N, C-alpha and C positions, 0 to 999 in steps of 0.2 A: 871507148870513151864513156865516162860516166857523167851524167848531168844531175845536179842536186838543186832542187827548186826550194829556195828559202821563202817561206810565207808567214805572214803575221800582220799585226796592226802597226800603224805608224808609231814610231818611238819605242817599239819593242826591242830594237837592236838586231834586226835581220842582217843589215850590212856588217855590223861589228862581228856577229857570229860567223858570217860567211868569210870575213877577212881572217879571223882567227883560225878557222878550219883550213882555209886556203893556205895560210902560212905554214901550218903543221904538215899539210900534204906536200907542199913544196920542199920542206925540209926532208921529207921522206923520199925525195927524188922524182916526184911527179911534176909534169908540166900542167900548170893551172891557168885557166882562162876565166873570163867573167862576162856575163850578159845580163842586161836589164831591159826586158822587152818593152815595158811601159814605164817611162819616167814621169815624175811629177814636178811641175813648175810652181814654185811659190812666188806670188807677186806677178808683176807684169814685165819685168826685165828678163829678156832672153839671155840665158847663159848656160854654160855646160853644167850638167848635173854633178853635184859634189861627189856623189858615190862613184860615178863613172871616172871622174878625175883621180879619185883615190885609188881605185882598183887598177886603172890603167898604169898609174905610176908604180904602185907596189909590185905588180906582177909583170911590169915591163911589156905591156901589150901594144902591138903595132897598129891597132884599129882606131879609126876616128870615132868621135862621139856618136855620129849618126848610124854607125854599124853596131856599136856596143849597146846603144839605147835608141832604137829606130823610131819609137813613137813617144810623144810627150803629151800629157794631158794636164788640165787644171780643173777646178771645180765647175767650170762652165765650158767644157770642151766640146759639147754637142752643138757645133755650128753647122750651117748648111754645107760649107766646104768639107768639113770633117766627115759628115754623113755621106757625102758624094763619093769619098774615097774608101768607104767601109769594105768593099769587096776586095781591096788590095791589101788589107791589113795583114792577114795571116801569111800570105805568100811573101810579103816584104819581111815580116818577122822571121820566117823560116829561113829565108836566104841569108839574112844577117846572122842568124844563129849558126848556120853551117860555116860561115866564114870565121866566127869566133871559136868554133869547136875544132876546125880542121888542124890536125897535128898536135892536139892537146889531150892529156889523159883525163882531166876533170874540168867540167865547166860549172862554175857557180852561177846559178840563175837567181837574180834578186827580184822578188815579187813586188807587186804594187803596194801603195801606201795602206790599202785594205784589200783583202782577198776578193771582194765583190766588185771593185772598181773596174769599169769597162765591160760589165756583164752584158749590157744591151748590144755591144758590138762584138761579142765573143772574145773579149780581151781580159776576162777575169782569170785569176790565178789557176782555178780548177781546169778550165779548158786549155789554157796555155801550157800547163804542165803536161796534160795528156797529149796535146798536139806536138810538143817538142820531145816527147818520150822521156821525160824526167821523173825521177823519184822525188818525193817531197820531204822536207824537213821543217815542220812547223815550229816557229819560235813563239812561245807563249809569254805574254806579259799580262799578269793577272793582279790588278790592283785591288779587286774586290770580287765578290761572288758572281756578280753579273758578268764580269770579264771571263771568268772560268766557264760560265754557261755558254758564252759566245764561242769560246775556243773549242769546247766540247762539241758544239753544234758544227763547227767547221771540220773537226776531225771526222764526224759522221759523214759529211759530204765527201771528203776525200775517200773514205772507205766505200761509200755508195758508188763512187765513180770508178772503183777498182784501180785506183792509182796507188802505187807502192809508197808506203810511209816508212822512211828509214827509222824514225823515232821522233820524239818531241824534246824540245829544250825549253826549260823555264829560264827566262832571261830578265835581267834588271830587277831582281827580286829585292825589295827593300828589307831592312832589318825588321821592321814591324810585321812584314808578311812572311818572313823566313820560316817560322814554325808552322804556320797554317799551310804554306805552300808544300812543305815536306810531309806533313801529317794528314792533310785532307786533299789538296789539289792534285798532288802527284799520284796518290792511289786511284783517284777518279780517272786519270788518263790510263793508268795501268790496267784498270778494270776493263778497258776496251781492247785489251790484248796488245797494247803498244808499249814499246820501251821508252822510258824517260832517259835520255842520254846524258842529262846533266841539269843541275839547278845552279844557276850562275847569279851571284849577288850583284846588286847595283854598284857600279863604280862611278862615283860622282864626277871624276875627272873626264869620263867619256860619255856619260849619259845626260848630264845637265847641259842645256844650251848656254851659249854665251850671250852677252848683251848685244853683240854684233849680229847674231842670228835673230834676235828679237827685232833689231833695227831693220834688217833685210825685209822682214814681213810688213812692218809698220810704215816704212817710208816716211818717217817724220823728220824733224829737225833736231840736231844735237845742240843743246844749249850749254852744256858744261862737261868737262872731263872727257873729251873725245879720244884721248890717248889710253883710256881704260876700258875700251869696248870688249876686251877679252875676259872680263870678269864673268864667273859662272853664275847662273840663276837657278837656284834649287826650288824656290817656291814663288807663287804669285799671290799678292795680297791686294784686294780692291779696297781702297780707302774711302768709303762712302759714309761711315758711321762717325760718331763723336770721338774725340781724342780719348776720352775715358774708356769707351768701349773698345777702341782699336789698340790701345796700349799693350794689352796682353798678347794679341795676335802679332804685333810688331816685334815684341821681345822674343816670342817663341820661334818665329820663322827665320831660319838662317839664309843668308845670301839671297835675299828676296828681291823681287821686282814689285815696287809699289805703283799701282795704277790709281790715279785720282785726278780730280778736276784742277785746272790751273788756279782756281780760287781757293784751293785748300793748302795754302802754304804752311799752315799750322801742322797739318798732317805730314807734309814732307819734312819739315824741320824735326818733328818727332822721330820720323823714320830714320833720319840721318844720324840719330843718336843710337841706333841699333844696327844689326848686321844687314845692310842693304847694298845690293849690287847695282840697281838702277831705279830711277824714278821716272815714270811716264805720265806726263800731264796731258789730259784729254781736252777736247772742246776748243782747241786753238787759243786757249787763254794763257798768256805768259805769266809765270809765277813771280813772286816777290824776289827782288834782287838778292835778298839775304839767303834765299834757298840756293841760288846759283853760286854765290860766293862760298857758302859752306860746302856745297857738293864738290866744287872745284878743289877746295882745300882737302877734302877727304878722298878725292879720286873716284867719286860716284857719278857716272854719266847721268845726264838729265835729257830726256827726249820729249819733244812736244809734237803731238799729233792733232789733227783737226777733227777726227771722228769722236763720237761720244764714248763714254766709258764702256757701255755694253758692246758696241761694235768693236772696240779695241780688244776687249777680252775675247770675243769670238774670233777675231783675226789671229790671235795668238795660239789658237787650238792647232794650227798647222805647224807650229814651231817644234822642231826636234833637233837634237845635236848631230852635226855632221863632223866626221873626222877628216881632217885635211892632210894631204900627202906630206906637208912640211912638219906636221906634228908627230915626230918620231917617238916622243914619249907616250902619246896616246896609243900609237900602233903597238908599242912594246907592251903596254898595259893590257891591250886586247889579247895579244898573243899569249902572255903569261896567264891571264885569267882563264881563257878557254882551255889552255893546256892543263891547268890545274883541276878544273871542275867537270870536264867532259869524260865520258866513258869511251876511250879511243878504240878499245877492242871492237866495239859495235860499229863505230864509224869505219874502221879499217876492214871489217868483215864485209861491209857493203861495197867498198872500193875494190876489194880483192876478188869478189865472187865472179 
């Protein structure tokens, strides 16, 4: 049995990469399983992890959620009860992993939202990969030079821990970063003696979150167009400036979420004349009825939250796109994209050795 530990930052496409590779390996006749040792819960509502539901459905796994993902954390997980159970964590993870691995050729292990999460309890990606005997496959999302610095730092840690690195994958690479990724970022990884298994372009259909996923985090009130919560959000614009100053941003940003105070109906009405997916009013202030009427007519959801604009923007940092089992088109896009852009000879050489 081979275990592949997918690691990287939130929103980098770890699960999508694991899904695409898993589907390819299954087509090759291998039995594929999935394990997510440390899940992440967004918001306060307890529900099954989206990634767990996806992988269990796609690979027809017989395990319940608490076996596939035995530990769940959030940004405030260090409670007295959690700390009391800390000595039981790894044995519980190890037992769950053995159940997910028994009888399978390959286990895809999905890392945490960031490699360092859970470090104080020995639950970070580095120690879990070593403890589970997995080789790692870092998924790199580099929006800027600081991001590549961070990822190169992580690669050094993997090497220092003597954990096998299958290779690295650059994922969700935007058109603006495509040239720099191939000419500068990729050689920096290769200089460390590592293979780059692929550079995968950003696919808006699977990388951009939906309005519904914004709503899941914000827990606000939908004031208009509740039937259009599946619209994609590609950019976020904070409307705190004058209309004259904002107009250029509003026109340039496609499929955007506008975040502004409820007293800025002028900003919202202007945004509705451009490519806008959702308007989020902050501060608990209800907007002018003209905004709701026009938004309903254009099919643009309007969400009201009671937090201020700064807090709302901070809350949205945890939003990333989840692929749902029912979305067969997204699953097909993932499979075709990974099939096209990955060096499969290198992947298969790890599986076959």
